[in-house]
N, C-alpha and C positions, 0 to 999 in steps of 0.2 A: 520560586519554582523548585519544588522538591526533587531530589534525586535519590535513587536507590541503587545499591551495589548488587548487580546480578551478573553471573557468568563472566566475571573478570572485568567488568566495566561499570561505570556509573551512568545510569539512564535517567534522563529528565522526563518528567511526566506531569500531567495535571489531571484532576478528576473532579467530577461534579455529580450531584444527585445521589439517590439511594435506590436500592432494589437489586434486581439481578444484574450482574456485571456485564458490561459491554466494552470490549477493547477495540479501539480504532487504530489502524496501522496505516501510515501515510505512504504516498508514492515516492519515487526517486526524485531527489532534489526539492521536495516540497516541505517536509517537516510537519509537525503536528498542527501548524497554523492552517493547513488545508482543511481541517475539520472545524474551523471556527463557526460556520453556519450550523453545525450539527450538535456541538457539545451541550449547550444549554437546552436546546429543543429536545434532544434525546434523554437528557437528564431529568425530564419531568416524570419518567417512568423507570429509569435505569441508573445504576452506578456507572457512569461513563468514565473510561480511562483512555486518555490519548497520550502517546509518548513519542519522543524523538528516537528513531532507530540509531544504533551506534554509527558514528561518523557524521551525524546531522544535528543541526540546531544546538541545543544546550547539553546534549548527551556527549559522553566522552568519545573522542575520535583517536583511537590508537594509531600509531604510525607504522606498526609492524603489519606487513601485508598478510601474514598468516592469521591475523585476527579478523579477517573478513571472508565470509563465504555464506552461501544460502543456508546451510545447516546451522552455522553460528547464529544467523539472524533468527532462525526458528527457535533455537534454544534460548536466545535472549527473551523472546516473547513468552515462552513457557516459564522461564525463571521469573520474569516480571509478574506474571499472574500468581505464581506461587508466593513470591515475596509480599505481594499486596493482599494475599488471602482472597483471591478473586476467581478461584476455579470451582466449577467449570464456568466459562464465560462465553457469551456470544462474541464472535470475532468478526469484525468488518474491516476489510482491507481494500485499498485502492492501488491498482497497478502493481508496483513492487510490493506494496503492502498486501495486495491480494495474493501474490505468490507466497508470501510469508504465511498468511492466514491459511491458505490451502495446504501447504506442507506441514503446518502445525497440526491441522486436523488429521493428516495422514500419519504423522509420527506419534502424536499424543491425542488420539481421539477422545480420551476420557477428560481432557482439559477443555474441550469445545462443546458447548451446548447448542450452538447454532452458528451458521457460516454465511457471511454476506461477501460475495466476491464482486468487486467493482472494476470493470475494464481491466481484466486480468488476462495475461498471456501474451502481451506484446513481444514480438520477436520470435514467436513460436513457428510462424510460417517460414521464416528464413533465419535459422540460428546462426549461420556463418556471417550473414550480413549484419545481424544484431551484434554479434561479438565484435565485428569491425567497428560498428558505430560506438560501442562501449569503449573501445580502445581510443577512438577519436575524442570522446568525452574525457577520458582519463588524461590524455596528453594536453587537452585544452585547460583542464583544471590545474594541471601541474605548472602551467604558465602563470595563471592567475584566475581567481574565481570569476572575474568579469568576462574573461575570454570564454570560459565554460558557459556562462549565462547566455552570451550571444549565440553560441553553438546550440545550446538546448532550445532556445526560443525559435530557432530555425527548423527544429525537428517537428514532424507532423503532430506528435503527441501534444506539444505545447503550442505550435504555430496556429493550429486550428482554434485553440482557445483564445490566444491573445489577439487574433484577427477580429474578434468580436468588438473590441473597443479599447480605449485608453485605460479604463478601470481594470480590465482583465490583464492588459500588458503590465500595468503598474504592480498589481498583486503578484503576478508570476515572477517579476524581477525581484520583488521584495522577498518572496519565499526562497528563491534560488540563492540570492546573495547572503542569506542568513546562515549559510553553512561553511564550515572550514574546507578550504580547497582540497587539502589532502584527504579528508574524509570522503568527499565526492569522488575523487580520482580512484581511491582504493576500492570503494564500493562498486564503481563502474567496472573496474578491471577484474576484481576478484569475487564479487557477489553476483552482479547482473550478467556479465559476459558468459561465465561458465554454467549458468543455471540450465536445467533441463527444460525443453519445451513442454508445455502442458500436455501435449498429445502422448508423451512418453509415460505419463502418470496414469494412463487409462486403467490398468489392472487394479491399482489402489483406489481410484475414484469409483469404480463400479462396486467396490466393497464398502464404501462409506455409507453409514446410516445416520447421518447428521442432517437435520433440516437445513436446507441451503437455498439462498436467493442469489441468482446470478444477474448482475445489473451491467448494462453497457450503453454507451451513447450511440445513437443512430449514425452519427458522423465519424465515429472513432474507427476508421477503416482498419487500423492495426489490431483491433481486438474483437471485431464482429464475429469472425469465424471461430476464434478460440473461445469466446464466451458462449456461442451456440454449442460448441463441442462440450464445454463444461456442463452446460445445462442438460445435455443429453446423457453424458457419461455418469453424472452423480445421481444416484437413485432418488427419485421423487423431487428433484430440484425444480424450483420455480425460476422462470426467465422473465426479465423485464427489460425491454428495449426502450430507452428514453428518447422520445421523438425530438429531433433537432439538436440533441446534446452532443458534446465533444467527449474527449477522454475524461474530462473532469465533470462527471455527471452530478456530483454532490454540490458543485459550485454553480453549474448551469441551471439546475432546477432544485434549489435547496428545500423549498417547502414541500414539493412533491416527493423528493427523496426522503425527507424526514418522516413524512406521513407514511410512506410505503414501508420504511424500515420498522417503524413502531407497529404498524399493522402486522407485518411478518412476524416480528418477535412476540407480539401479543397472541398470535394464532398458535 
C-alpha cells in the first residue's frame, strides 16, 4: 500500500485505471474500504484514487489535537491531488468525505473538475446535538475502539445499514475496527464536531460553477433535507434520490451507483 507525504502526514492510498482523475473520499470511521465496489468499476474509464483520511486506516494518525480540523482535511485532499499530479480531478465524497469534497471545491475550485456529494450534511439540522454525539464518540473511542464500534453501530447512520443483515453488520464492524482509536476520537472531537452546517455555506455554494451530482438514500433521514438543499443551492446541480437506500448508497446499490457516476462524469 503506497503512502505519500502531504501536509505534514503520510497518507495511504490506492489507485487503479487511467484517464481523467477521480478522487474518492470516505466517510467517518469507514476508510477507503467503503469504496471497494467502486474502484475497479470506475477505473474502466478513470484514474481512480481512494485514500485513508488522516487518522484512519493505514494513513498516519497524529496524536496532537491541533493536527485535526475540517480545513486540515481539505488541505490534505488538495495536497494529495497535487502530489499525485491529479489536478483537476472529479471528487466524490461520502458523508464526512462529502463535506471534505464540498469544502475543497469552495476553497480550491481550480482543483475540482466535477463534484459528487453522497449523503452529505449529517448534523446540519441540529449542530449542537451533533457536537454532543461527536463528543460521545470521542469518549467511547478513548476507552477502546470496540466501545466506539458499538456506539457507532447504534447511530442511525450505521444502524439503518447494518439492520439489513449479517453481511452488512460484519462489513461495518470490519471497517470501523480497522482504525486507530485515537485517530477516531480526535477526528470526532476536532474535525466533525466543530464543522459548519452545510446551510451556512450557501453564499459560496451559489457561486460554484462546478458540475455537481448530489446523491442520497431515501432512508437516510439525517441527510435528506441537507442533500436537497445542496442540490438547490449549487448552480445546475443534479439530484439523485436512491430508492430504499440508507446512508451508504454506494454499498446498497453499487451497480446503479457506478453506472450513474460514470454517466454523470461522461456527460
